[in-house]
MARKOL-13547 format. One record per residue (C-alpha): y, z, x; residue in one letter. Coordinates in steps of 0.1 Angstrom, whole numbers, plus 5000, padded with zeros to 4 digits. Last residue first. Example, Ala and Ser with C-alpha at 12.3 -4.5 7.8 and 13.67 -1.06 7.14 Angstrom:
BEGIN
    c2    c3    c1  type
  4989  5071  5137     S
  4955  5078  5123     A
This chain:
BEGIN
    c2    c3    c1  type
  4791  5058  5102     Y
  4769  5032  5109     N
  4761  5028  5072     E
  4751  4992  5065     K
  4768  4977  5033     I
  4749  4955  5016     G
  4752  4972  4982     Q
  4792  4971  4983     A
  4798  4933  4982     A
  4781  4935  4948     I
  4804  4968  4931     L
  4830  4944  4952     N
  4822  4921  4925     A
  4820  4937  4897     L
  4855  4945  4904     S
  4863  4918  4898     L
  4850  4913  4870     V
  4869  4936  4857     G
  4900  4925  4873     A
  4899  4890  4860     I
  4891  4909  4819     L
  4929  4925  4827     F
  4944  4892  4832     V
  4921  4882  4804     F
  4940  4910  4780     E
  4972  4902  4794     P
  4972  4869  4764     G
  4967  4835  4766     W
  4995  4814  4777     R
  5021  4837  4794     F
  4992  4866  4808     W
  4973  4837  4823     V
  5004  4822  4836     L
  5010  4853  4854     G
  4979  4858  4858     C
  4978  4827  4884     V
  5009  4835  4897     Y
  4994  4869  4911     S
  4959  4858  4917     G
  4975  4832  4945     V
  4998  4860  4964     I
  4972  4886  4958     A
  4941  4862  4972     V
  4959  4853  4999     V
  4975  4890  5004     H
  4940  4905  5002     D
  4930  4878  5035     I
  4964  4886  5052     A
  4953  4920  5048     M
  4921  4913  5060     G
  4936  4897  5091     L
  4956  4931  5098     T
  4926  4951  5101     L
  4909  4931  5120     S
  4938  4924  5145     P
  4938  4966  5149     T
  4902  4973  5152     V
  4889  4944  5171     D
  4905  4964  5205     E
  4876  4986  5198     P
  4851  4970  5201     A
  4817  4959  5177     L
  4834  4968  5150     A
  4814  4978  5124     I
  4821  5015  5118     S
  4865  5010  5126     R
  4863  4978  5095     M
  4844  5009  5075     Y
  4868  5029  5084     I
  4901  5008  5070     S
  4881  4999  5038     R
  4873  5037  5029     V
  4914  5041  5039     M
  4924  5022  5011     S
  4909  5041  4986     F
  4942  5052  4975     Q
  4955  5019  4957     A
  4927  5029  4935     S
  4940  5056  4923     M
  4971  5044  4903     R
  4953  5032  4882     D
  4934  5063  4872     V
  4978  5074  4868     I
  4982  5039  4845     N
  4947  5049  4823     L
  4964  5085  4817     L
  4992  5079  4805     Y
  4982  5046  4783     V
  4956  5080  4770     F
  4984  5097  4765     M
  5002  5073  4746     M
  4971  5071  4718     G
  4969  5107  4722     I
  5008  5115  4704     G
  5020  5079  4698     T
  5008  5044  4699     L
  5012  5021  4677     A
  4979  4998  4672     V
  4973  4967  4657     V
  5007  4952  4674     N
  4991  4925  4688     N
  5008  4929  4719     N
  4991  4971  4719     V
  4959  4956  4709     W
  4953  4938  4731     R
  4970  4957  4758     S
  4947  4990  4753     L
  4912  4965  4752     F
  4924  4952  4782     G
  4931  4986  4802     Y
  4895  5001  4785     A
  4877  4972  4806     I
  4903  4977  4833     Y
  4893  5016  4835     V
  4857  5009  4833     A
  4853  4984  4860     V
  4871  5011  4885     F
  4852  5039  4878     A
  4821  5014  4889     L
  4839  4999  4920     A
  4853  5037  4932     E
  4814  5047  4931     A
  4802  5019  4950     T
  4830  5022  4977     M
  4819  5058  4978     V
  4781  5054  4981     R
  4786  5025  5004     R
  4812  5043  5027     I
  4787  5075  5034     G
  4783  5103  5015     F
  4797  5134  5041     C
  4820  5120  5058     D
  4829  5099  5033     I
  4834  5120  5006     W
  4849  5143  5028     R
  4876  5115  5031     G
  4876  5106  4997     V
  4881  5146  4988     V
  4914  5148  5012     P
  4932  5117  4994     M
  4922  5137  4958     F
  4939  5168  4960     F
  4974  5153  4977     I
  4962  5121  4952     G
  4963  5140  4924     I
  4998  5147  4934     L
  5006  5113  4938     S
  4997  5099  4907     G
  5013  5128  4884     V
  5047  5117  4905     V
  5038  5079  4897     A
  5040  5086  4862     L
  5072  5106  4866     I
  5085  5074  4881     S
  5074  5048  4854     I
  5092  5072  4828     T
  5127  5076  4849     D
  5125  5035  4856     A
  5124  5030  4818     K
  5087  5019  4794     F
  5096  4992  4770     D
  5062  4995  4758     L
  5048  4956  4763     L
  5070  4948  4787     D
  5074  4976  4815     I
  5037  4997  4801     L
  5019  4962  4797     V
  5037  4957  4832     W
  5031  4988  4851     P
  4994  4976  4847     S
  5007  4933  4853     Y
  5023  4946  4892     V
  5003  4968  4913     L
  4967  4971  4898     M
  4969  4935  4886     I
  4976  4927  4931     Q
  4949  4951  4940     K
  4922  4936  4922     R
  4931  4904  4937     G
  4940  4917  4972     G
  4909  4937  4969     F
  4881  4912  4962     V
  4896  4898  4994     A
  4892  4928  5016     C
  4854  4934  5005     I
  4852  4894  5013     L
  4868  4902  5050     Y
  4845  4931  5056     Y
  4815  4914  5047     R
  4829  4886  5069     L
  4825  4916  5099     Y
  4794  4903  5116     A
  4811  4868  5121     K
  4838  4876  5136     R
  4874  4859  5136     F
  4897  4880  5155     V
  4931  4869  5165     F
  4947  4881  5197     K
  4980  4877  5211     A
  4982  4886  5247     R
  4982  4919  5274     E
  4962  4939  5241     V
  4963  4979  5255     P
  4931  4996  5242     P
  4945  5017  5206     G
  4985  5027  5205     D
  4979  5062  5192     S
  4979  5076  5227     L
  4996  5050  5247     A
  5025  5078  5256     G
  5022  5106  5235     G
  5058  5123  5235     I
  5078  5090  5240     R
  5055  5072  5217     R
  5062  5101  5191     Q
  5094  5105  5197     A
  5102  5061  5186     V
  5078  5072  5156     L
  5099  5098  5145     L
  5133  5074  5150     A
  5113  5048  5126     G
  5105  5076  5101     A
  5139  5080  5102     M
  5150  5048  5093     F
  5128  5042  5071     F
  5137  5072  5048     C
  5176  5062  5056     A
  5165  5029  5036     A
  5152  5049  5005     G
  5185  5066  5002     I
  5199  5032  5002     I
  5175  5019  4973     F
  5183  5050  4956     V
  5219  5048  4957     W
  5218  5014  4940     A
  5260  5015  4954     P
  5264  4990  4930     L
  5243  4997  4890     E
  5208  4998  4897     F
  5211  5035  4879     D
  5213  5067  4900     F
  5223  5099  4895     W
  5222  5093  4857     G
  5206  5130  4848     V
  5176  5106  4841     R
  5175  5081  4866     F
  5178  5109  4894     G
  5154  5134  4878     V
  5128  5104  4878     F
  5144  5094  4915     T
  5137  5129  4927     L
  5099  5135  4912     V
  5090  5101  4923     G
  5107  5111  4959     S
  5087  5145  4960     L
  5052  5125  4948     M
  5056  5096  4978     L
  5063  5128  4995     F
  5028  5142  4986     T
  5006  5116  4987     M
  5021  5102  5026     R
  5008  5138  5038     V
  4974  5130  5019     S
  4972  5102  5028     N
  4971  5114  5065     I
  4948  5142  5063     R
  4925  5118  5044     G
  4924  5096  5073     M
  4922  5129  5095     I
  4891  5144  5073     R
  4876  5104  5068     G
  4875  5096  5109     M
  4860  5130  5115     N
  4857  5128  5156     M
  4852  5089  5162     R
  4889  5090  5170     Q
  4909  5108  5150     A
  4942  5096  5171     L
  4935  5056  5170     S
  4922  5057  5136     L
  4956  5065  5123     G
  4973  5046  5146     I
  4954  5018  5134     S
  4962  5029  5096     D
  4994  5029  5099     G
  4996  4995  5118     L
  4971  4983  5096     P
  5000  4992  5064     L
  5031  4991  5085     F
  5037  4952  5090     M
  5034  4952  5053     H
  5063  4974  5048     V
  5086  4958  5069     G
  5074  4927  5058     T
  5085  4934  5024     S
  5115  4945  5028     F
  5125  4907  5048     I
  5108  4894  5018     F
  5132  4917  4994     L
  5158  4901  5018     F
  5150  4869  5014     V
  5142  4872  4971     L
  5178  4887  4965     M
  5195  4854  4982     V
  5175  4836  4953     A
  5182  4861  4924     Y
  5217  4857  4934     S
  5228  4887  4957     P
  5241  4923  4939     R
  5251  4943  4968     F
  5248  4973  4983     F
  5215  4989  4977     G
  5199  4957  4975     L
  5210  4951  5012     V
  5203  4985  5027     V
  5171  4978  5010     L
  5160  4945  5032     G
  5174  4967  5061     A
  5146  4997  5060     A
  5125  4978  5052     G
  5133  4957  5086     L
  5136  4987  5109     L
  5105  5003  5095     Q
  5084  4972  5107     A
  5100  4970  5140     L
  5091  5016  5141     V
  5059  5002  5135     A
  5055  4975  5164     N
  5066  5001  5188     R
  5036  5029  5174     V
  5008  4996  5178     N
  5014  4979  5214     G
  5041  4957  5222     L
  5016  4936  5236     A
  5007  4925  5201     S
  5042  4912  5194     L
  5024  4876  5189     W
  4992  4888  5171     A
  5015  4914  5151     L
  5033  4886  5136     F
  5011  4866  5130     L
  4986  4885  5106     F
  5021  4902  5094     S
  5027  4863  5079     L
  5000  4869  5055     V
  5007  4903  5043     G
  5044  4888  5039     P
  5037  4863  5015     L
  5033  4896  4995     E
  5070  4898  4979     R
  5072  4865  4992     P
  5048  4848  4964     F
  5049  4885  4942     E
  5079  4873  4924     I
  5060  4845  4912     F
  5040  4869  4886     G
  5077  4886  4872     R
  5087  4850  4864     Q
  5059  4843  4852     A
  5058  4879  4830     A
  5093  4874  4819     N
  5128  4888  4843     V
  5157  4903  4832     A
  5172  4899  4867     Y
  5185  4940  4872     A
  5171  4954  4845     E
  5135  4938  4844     K
  5138  4929  4881     F
  5148  4967  4891     Y
  5121  4979  4869     N
  5096  4964  4885     A
  5110  4975  4916     L
  5105  5013  4910     I
  5077  5027  4932     A
  5087  5004  4958     D
  5121  5017  4968     S
  5125  5052  4969     F
  5090  5059  4960     G
  5083  5046  4991     G
  5113  5059  5013     A
  5095  5094  5006     L
  5057  5085  5019     G
  5076  5060  5046     V
  5091  5096  5052     F
  5063  5117  5053     A
  5043  5090  5074     I
  5069  5094  5097     A
  5057  5140  5099     I
  5024  5129  5098     L
  5027  5113  5133     F
  5051  5141  5147     I
  5015  5162  5140     K
  4994  5140  5156     L
  5014  5139  5190     V
  5019  5174  5190     T
  4978  5171  5184     E
  4974  5151  5212     P
  4995  5174  5236     N
  4993  5166  5275     S
  4996  5128  5267     P
  4977  5106  5285     K
  4987  5068  5288     T
  5021  5074  5298     E
  5024  5097  5330     K
  4994  5076  5339     T
  5008  5043  5335     T
  5040  5060  5356     N
  5020  5075  5383     E
  5002  5037  5389     E
  5034  5024  5390     L
  5044  5052  5416     N
  5011  5036  5434     M
């Protein structure tokens, strides 16, 4: 009898809106942590370890491998529930950044702690979406997910502003101690503490259906979702790694400039993410995904021509030309903000509610297998044939995404 009462108490929170608010504050700290870490890692690799384009591609192996392994980690730890695993993810992210902030390890050791940091980040990606979807249920999923992503982008923007100011006035640099990483670690820790509070107040509300053992889900009904994840994995890696590398390697942009571009992208995202959510609710997943694919075909064609001209010294970018570079980079960043479309699509086709978290995690694993291979291949392509061919690959992947989207049947 006691056990039943305790279970009831844990699974029936008195105020679901309070649980959502605590989760939004936790997401705010996750956004802050991203601006103090992920957003400037490319500059860290360049300035602290002097990597070239081929090495930059190789670094993505330990950085993206956790995206594959997280599928196994979260399956093994599934009995803990989504929120407890999300707390663990924040602690891993904090641990990796603490080492990078206080020490300058050798290149090989740095990759180990990059792996630990990245494991935390990647574990939280499907967990964050799954928790948000559990809190939203099926009522206005697009709007709730848009609200969650808007909060994240708001605080990603804020940390970007602070990072820009910090590097510009000399508060931040990559000398030891690297305070930018230490502050990022503190933000991860705060997010973890808030998630603990959410679990205590809300019980199992945001954990989704209970899972008593490790669960792998691979269903024929979800094949189109897996395909879309694979295509996105290759395209995303070019967006995250090689689009900024045009600015950092070819145009010698420093961390402060990269940070301010992230700020502008985040500022747009604050207003753009709720709009995307409303579009999903109003027009459906297929139309939104089609519009995204068409837009990014154009973006990567433009990036291909731009990188070729700059690499071959055909044009010297000043004035309007430089503004065009900034615009391309900002629009390219919008690609990552469409990830919630894929999450909502998965939720709309799920044959059972308990399939959602494992399927999102498997989708992320597929995404990252393609990303790891793509990083290495694109690094070699850049090195041997030039950056324009990397963006040609991205354009082809966007076309594949467009074709895949046409077969989506609206169940949402």
